[in-house]
C-alpha distance (Angstrom), angle and dihedral (degrees) to the residues before:
residue distance angle dihedral
M1 . . .
A2 3.76 . .
I3 3.79 117.1 .
S4 3.80 117.2 -143.3
L5 3.77 117.3 -148.1
V6 3.77 119.3 -149.7
N7 3.76 119.0 -146.7
N8 3.79 105.5 -142.4
L9 3.80 90.6 -161.7
S10 3.78 89.1 64.7
M11 3.80 89.1 58.0
N12 3.77 95.8 47.8
R13 3.76 105.2 115.9
S14 3.82 94.9 -167.5
D15 3.83 98.4 42.1
A16 3.82 87.5 -150.1
A17 3.78 103.2 109.3
V18 3.80 117.0 151.9
A19 3.80 134.4 -177.3
D20 3.85 114.7 -60.6
D21 3.80 94.2 16.3
V22 3.82 114.9 139.9
W23 3.80 129.9 -138.9
T24 3.82 105.8 -114.1
A25 3.78 138.1 178.5
T26 3.79 104.6 -115.9
S27 3.83 94.0 -176.4
A28 3.79 139.3 -10.2
T29 3.80 90.4 -78.0
A30 3.80 106.4 26.0
S31 3.78 140.8 59.4
D32 3.79 136.9 -173.8
F33 3.79 145.0 166.4
Q34 3.80 112.9 -82.0
A35 3.77 134.8 174.6
A36 3.78 115.6 -94.1
A37 3.81 117.8 -115.2
A38 3.80 109.8 -73.9
G39 3.77 125.0 -127.0
G40 3.78 111.3 -75.6
A41 3.80 94.7 30.0
W42 3.80 120.5 118.5
T43 3.79 112.6 -120.1
K44 3.80 124.5 -162.4
I45 3.80 110.9 -118.2
E46 3.76 106.8 170.8
S47 3.80 141.3 -12.4
Q48 3.81 127.5 -158.6
T49 3.80 130.4 -169.9
A50 3.80 112.2 -146.6
S51 3.78 117.4 -132.4
S52 3.81 111.4 170.4
D53 3.81 93.3 -45.1
A54 3.81 123.2 163.3
T55 3.82 88.8 -138.1
I56 3.78 139.2 -5.4
Q57 3.80 109.3 -136.0
F58 3.77 137.0 177.6
T59 3.77 118.3 -160.5
T60 3.82 102.6 166.8
L61 3.82 102.2 96.0
S62 3.80 100.5 156.7
T63 3.78 119.9 -157.2
D64 3.80 85.8 -127.9
Y65 3.79 85.3 83.0
R66 3.78 131.0 54.9
D67 3.84 102.6 -167.3
F68 3.78 129.3 32.5
R69 3.81 132.9 -156.0
L70 3.80 126.8 -159.3
I71 3.78 118.1 -162.3
G72 3.80 121.4 -169.3
S73 3.81 118.6 -166.5
A74 3.83 124.4 -168.9
V75 3.81 92.1 -12.8
V76 3.82 110.6 178.7
P77 3.85 128.9 -168.6
A78 3.81 117.1 -133.6
S79 3.83 89.0 -134.6
D80 3.81 126.4 50.5
G81 3.79 119.3 -115.4
Q82 3.84 100.8 30.7
D83 3.81 135.0 147.4
S84 3.81 119.6 -126.9
Q85 3.81 110.1 -128.7
F86 3.81 132.2 -159.4
Q87 3.80 123.2 -162.3
I88 3.80 137.8 171.2
R89 3.79 129.8 -138.8
V90 3.80 125.4 -133.6
A91 3.83 124.8 -173.0
A92 3.82 89.2 -9.2
A93 3.85 92.7 -56.0
W94 3.80 124.7 108.1
V95 3.81 112.2 -119.7
T96 3.83 112.8 -126.4
S97 3.81 101.5 175.0
G98 3.82 143.1 44.3
Y99 3.81 100.0 50.8
T100 3.82 116.8 148.7
Y101 3.81 117.5 -175.1
A102 3.79 144.8 157.8
L103 3.82 124.4 -166.3
Y104 3.78 126.3 172.2
G105 3.82 135.1 -177.0
S106 3.79 144.1 116.7
D107 3.79 144.0 -102.0
E108 3.80 129.3 -119.2
D109 3.82 91.3 -85.9
G110 3.79 93.9 53.0
G111 3.77 93.8 -102.6
L112 3.79 112.3 150.4
K113 3.78 117.4 -114.7
N114 3.78 132.1 -170.4
Q115 3.79 143.3 172.2
N116 3.79 120.2 -165.0
N117 3.78 143.8 149.9
T118 3.80 137.8 173.0
S119 3.83 96.1 -151.8
G120 3.78 113.6 13.3
S121 3.78 133.2 164.0
Q122 3.83 89.0 -129.7
I123 3.82 140.4 -7.8
L124 3.80 114.0 -92.2
L125 3.80 115.5 -143.6
N126 3.83 97.4 -161.1
S127 3.80 140.6 49.2
T128 3.82 104.8 -153.2
A129 3.81 111.9 40.9
L130 3.81 113.3 -94.6
G131 3.78 126.0 -100.2
N132 3.82 127.3 -139.1
N133 3.83 102.4 -168.8
N134 3.84 130.2 101.2
G135 3.80 94.4 7.4
E136 3.81 96.8 -46.8
N137 3.85 114.0 161.1
I138 3.82 144.9 142.0
Y139 3.82 130.3 -108.7
F140 3.81 117.8 -164.2
V141 3.78 143.9 168.3
V142 3.81 116.9 -155.6
T143 3.83 118.4 -177.5
I144 3.79 120.0 -172.0
A145 3.80 118.3 -167.2
D146 3.80 133.4 -142.1
V147 3.83 94.1 -5.0
H148 3.82 96.4 176.4
S149 3.80 95.5 52.2
T150 3.80 118.3 117.4
S151 3.80 94.2 -170.4
N152 3.80 103.6 51.5
Q153 3.80 135.5 60.9
K154 3.80 113.8 -116.6
E155 3.80 110.5 -101.1
I156 3.82 113.0 -154.6
S157 3.81 126.7 -162.6
I158 3.84 118.2 -158.6
Q159 3.78 139.2 -169.9
S160 3.81 124.6 172.7
C161 3.81 141.7 166.0
Y162 3.78 126.1 -174.7
S163 3.77 149.6 142.7
G164 3.77 113.7 -94.9
W165 3.80 120.4 -140.2
T166 3.83 87.0 -105.6
N167 3.84 85.5 66.3
K168 3.80 94.9 -111.7
Y169 3.81 124.8 129.6
E170 3.79 115.6 -121.9
Q171 3.81 136.7 178.7
L172 3.81 131.5 -163.5
S173 3.77 137.1 -176.2
G174 3.77 132.2 -179.6
G175 3.75 137.3 87.1
G176 3.74 150.4 -120.9
R177 3.77 146.3 -162.9
N178 3.77 143.5 -143.7
D179 3.77 119.7 -117.9
A180 3.79 94.8 -133.8
V181 3.81 114.3 104.3
V182 3.80 94.9 -151.6
A183 3.78 140.2 105.3
V184 3.82 116.6 -81.4
D185 3.83 118.8 -136.0
G186 3.81 102.1 178.5
V187 3.79 147.8 15.1
R188 3.80 130.9 -157.0
I189 3.80 145.2 -177.8
K190 3.75 125.4 -145.7
F191 3.79 140.4 151.2
G192 3.79 129.2 -112.0
S193 3.79 90.0 -110.3
G194 3.76 132.7 2.5
D195 3.80 132.9 15.1
V196 3.78 134.3 -52.7
S197 3.78 95.7 -103.1
S198 3.81 99.8 -166.3
G199 3.79 144.4 -25.9
E200 3.79 142.4 108.9
L201 3.82 119.0 -94.3
T202 3.80 122.2 -173.5
L203 3.81 131.4 -175.2
Y204 3.82 121.7 -150.2
G205 3.81 130.5 -173.3
R206 3.81 130.2 -152.2
K207 3.77 121.9 -146.1
V208 3.80 119.7 -151.3
T209 3.83 95.3 -153.4
């Protein structure tokens, strides 16, 4: 059987390709050479749609990236009144100790809310336990820095907003860390009890150069 070779240069609509450009779909019916993401830009790595999963975990933390960002959109617990939990993985084992964190915010009535710990088994992303009725859900952005370092603790920045099971809107911001001075090879989200019923979770990576 004959094999046909396709010359990508003949399909380049701009004829302006340079070194390190990538071949990219620019629409449903066209493609072209485009510059790869520059250092400092966030690049989408993987997206998962929750569907009654015990946990949602990401274990592809390429050394091409220094920092990673996990975004959860419309994440819903299967059981009402649950805490949303974030954990890291080290040497293929999930870390269940040594988390220090401090998050502060307010509810819809101006009441102050917080979530903090000096030695937790995970980082909690909410103050009041989460609801799962009438469209209640949580949105969060968790950014973990310098994951491959073996000389620095892992600093973690957090923002979240959600409906508590008492049917009040709350928002928190803050951060945390894990005491271990080791490379991280995974991150995950789970609830205190029950599955992650639904939601979209996406992992991004940031290159330095």
